[in-house]
C-alpha positions in Angstrom: 0.0 0.0 0.0 1.7 3.1 -1.2 1.0 6.7 0.0 -1.8 5.7 2.3 -1.5 9.0 4.1 -2.6 10.7 0.8 -6.1 9.4 1.2 -6.6 9.7 5.0 -9.0 12.1 6.7 -7.4 12.2 10.2 -10.5 12.5 12.4 -11.5 13.8 15.8 -15.2 14.0 16.4 -15.6 13.2 20.1 -18.1 15.7 21.5 -15.8 16.5 24.4 -12.8 17.5 22.2 -11.3 20.8 23.2 -9.5 23.4 21.1 -6.3 22.0 22.5 -7.3 18.5 21.3 -7.9 19.9 17.8 -4.5 21.6 17.7 -2.9 18.3 18.7 -4.8 16.6 15.9 -3.5 19.3 13.4 0.1 18.8 14.7 -0.2 15.1 14.4 -1.8 15.3 10.9 1.1 17.6 9.8 3.6 15.1 11.0 1.9 12.2 9.3 1.3 14.0 6.0 -2.3 13.1 5.7 -4.7 14.5 3.2 -7.2 16.2 5.5 -8.4 16.6 9.1 -12.1 16.1 9.9 -13.4 18.0 13.0 -16.7 19.1 14.5 -18.2 22.3 12.9 -18.1 24.1 16.3 -14.3 23.9 16.1 -14.0 25.9 12.9 -12.3 27.9 11.8 -8.8 26.5 12.2 -5.4 27.3 10.8 -4.2 24.0 9.3 -1.8 23.2 6.4 -3.9 20.4 5.1 -7.5 20.2 3.8 -10.2 20.7 6.4 -13.4 18.7 6.5 -16.3 18.8 8.9 -19.6 17.1 9.5 -23.3 18.2 9.3 -26.4 16.5 10.7 -23.9 14.5 12.9 -24.2 11.9 14.1 -27.9 11.0 13.8 -28.9 12.6 10.5 -32.4 13.0 12.0 -32.8 16.8 11.4 -34.6 18.7 8.7 -32.9 19.3 5.4 -33.0 23.0 5.9 -31.0 22.7 9.1 -28.4 20.5 7.4 -28.1 23.0 4.6 -27.7 25.9 7.0 -25.1 24.0 9.0 -23.2 23.2 5.8 -23.4 26.8 4.6 -22.0 28.0 7.9 -19.3 25.4 7.9 -18.1 26.5 4.4 -18.1 30.1 5.5 -16.0 29.1 8.5 -13.4 27.5 6.2 -14.4 23.9 5.7 -13.3 22.6 2.3 -15.2 19.3 2.6 -18.5 18.5 4.2 -19.5 15.0 5.4 -23.3 15.0 5.8 -25.3 12.3 7.5 -28.4 11.3 5.6 -31.8 10.9 7.3 -31.5 7.1 7.7 -35.3 6.7 8.0 -35.8 8.0 4.5 -33.5 5.4 3.1 -35.0 2.6 5.3 -38.5 3.6 4.2 -37.6 3.7 0.5 -38.2 7.4 0.2 -35.4 8.0 -2.2 -36.8 11.0 -3.9 -36.9 12.8 -0.5 -33.4 11.5 0.3 -32.1 12.9 -3.0 -33.8 16.3 -2.3 -32.2 16.4 1.2 -28.7 15.7 -0.3 -29.4 18.3 -3.0 -30.3 20.9 -0.4 -26.9 20.4 1.2 -25.2 20.3 -2.2 -26.7 23.7 -3.1 -25.4 25.1 0.2 -21.8 24.0 -0.1 -20.7 26.1 -3.1 -17.5 24.5 -4.3 -16.8 22.3 -1.3 -16.5 18.6 -1.6 -19.6 16.8 -0.4 -19.5 13.4 1.2 -22.7 11.6 2.0 -22.7 9.3 5.1 -25.1 6.4 4.5 -24.6 4.6 7.9 -24.4 1.4 5.9 -24.4 -1.0 8.9 -28.0 0.1 9.5 -29.1 -0.6 5.9 -29.7 -3.7 3.7 -27.8 -4.2 0.5 -30.5 -2.9 -1.9 -31.0 0.2 0.3 -27.3 0.9 0.2 -27.3 0.7 -3.6 -30.3 2.9 -3.9 -29.0 5.5 -1.5 -25.7 5.6 -3.5 -27.7 6.4 -6.6 -29.7 9.1 -4.8 -26.4 10.7 -3.7 -25.0 10.6 -7.2 -28.2 12.1 -8.7 -28.0 14.9 -6.1 -24.5 15.8 -7.2 -22.4 14.4 -4.3 -18.7 13.9 -4.7 -18.4 10.9 -2.3 -20.5 8.3 -0.6 -19.3 7.3 2.9 -20.0 4.3 5.0 -20.4 5.4 8.6 -20.3 8.0 11.3 -18.5 5.6 13.6 -21.1 6.4 16.3 -24.0 4.1 15.3 -24.5 0.9 17.4 -25.0 -1.2 14.3 -21.3 -0.8 13.5 -18.9 1.0 11.1 -17.3 0.3 7.7 -17.3 -3.2 6.2 -15.7 -4.6 3.1 -19.1 -5.8 1.9 -20.5 -2.3 2.1 -17.6 -0.8 0.2 -18.0 -3.5 -2.5 -21.7 -2.6 -2.8 -20.9 1.2 -3.0 -18.1 0.6 -5.6 -20.5 -1.4 -7.7 -23.1 1.4 -7.5 -21.0 4.5 -8.1 -17.3 3.5 -8.2 -15.3 5.5 -10.8 -17.9 8.3 -10.8 -18.0 9.2 -7.1 -15.3 8.7 -4.4 -16.0 6.2 -1.7 -15.0 6.9 1.9 -14.6 4.1 4.4 -15.0 5.3 8.0 -15.8 3.7 11.4 -13.9 1.0 13.1 -10.8 0.9 10.9 -8.0 0.2 13.4 -5.2 -1.7 11.7 -3.2 -1.6 8.5 -5.0 -4.8 7.4 -8.4 -3.2 7.9 -7.3 -0.2 5.8 -5.8 -2.3 3.1 -9.0 -4.4 2.9 -11.1 -1.2 2.4 -8.8 0.1 -0.3 -8.8 -3.3 -2.1 -12.6 -3.3 -2.0 -12.8 0.2 -3.7 -12.4 2.8 -1.0 -10.7 6.0 -2.3 -10.6 7.8 1.1 -10.3 6.6 4.6 -11.7 8.3 7.7 -9.3 7.3 10.6 -8.8 8.3 14.2 -6.0 5.6 14.4 -4.0 7.1 11.6 -0.7 7.2 13.5 -0.9 3.6 14.6 -1.9 2.4 11.1 0.9 4.4 9.3 3.4 3.2 11.9 2.5 -0.4 11.0 3.3 0.4 7.4 6.6 2.2 8.1 
């Protein structure tokens, strides 16, 4: 695995994280040479030498599209270059894919120029729903689909989910694996299955394994 750091979003989304914790993340990310950091929107703006990502509708996704759009707009105004939005999982589980697409479109419209990643929470969805949600994200103009928040009790990323997402949109949208990736073997498996970005909090340990 070459240049793994080039596809890592080094992540700190614990709700108790302080400004000092975020600065430590930035310092570590700088040392590791990762692609981006991903932090909570309340921690923006930050002075960081790498790309800056944040989250909206996080972690439940169970807020109105207008709120997600407003949150995304504010995040971009505060310096976020990438926005990882959590879908309304109920819309996907109930097969309301037109509404899901409209929700994603609302955030897309609010993120002028920023990269938009759509968190599906794949561990809470069946295979057909994952595929349909990927298609809704693509139709709404998303740049990536993403597996997980890392906060859902159903679990995080899986190779099977990445394979489904790759079959649905691979080559047209990026695919981000996030949630529960703790070892170099985990990371390699996700990349082999089609992931083009990795959301990691264990970046340092994983890259040390590969050194």
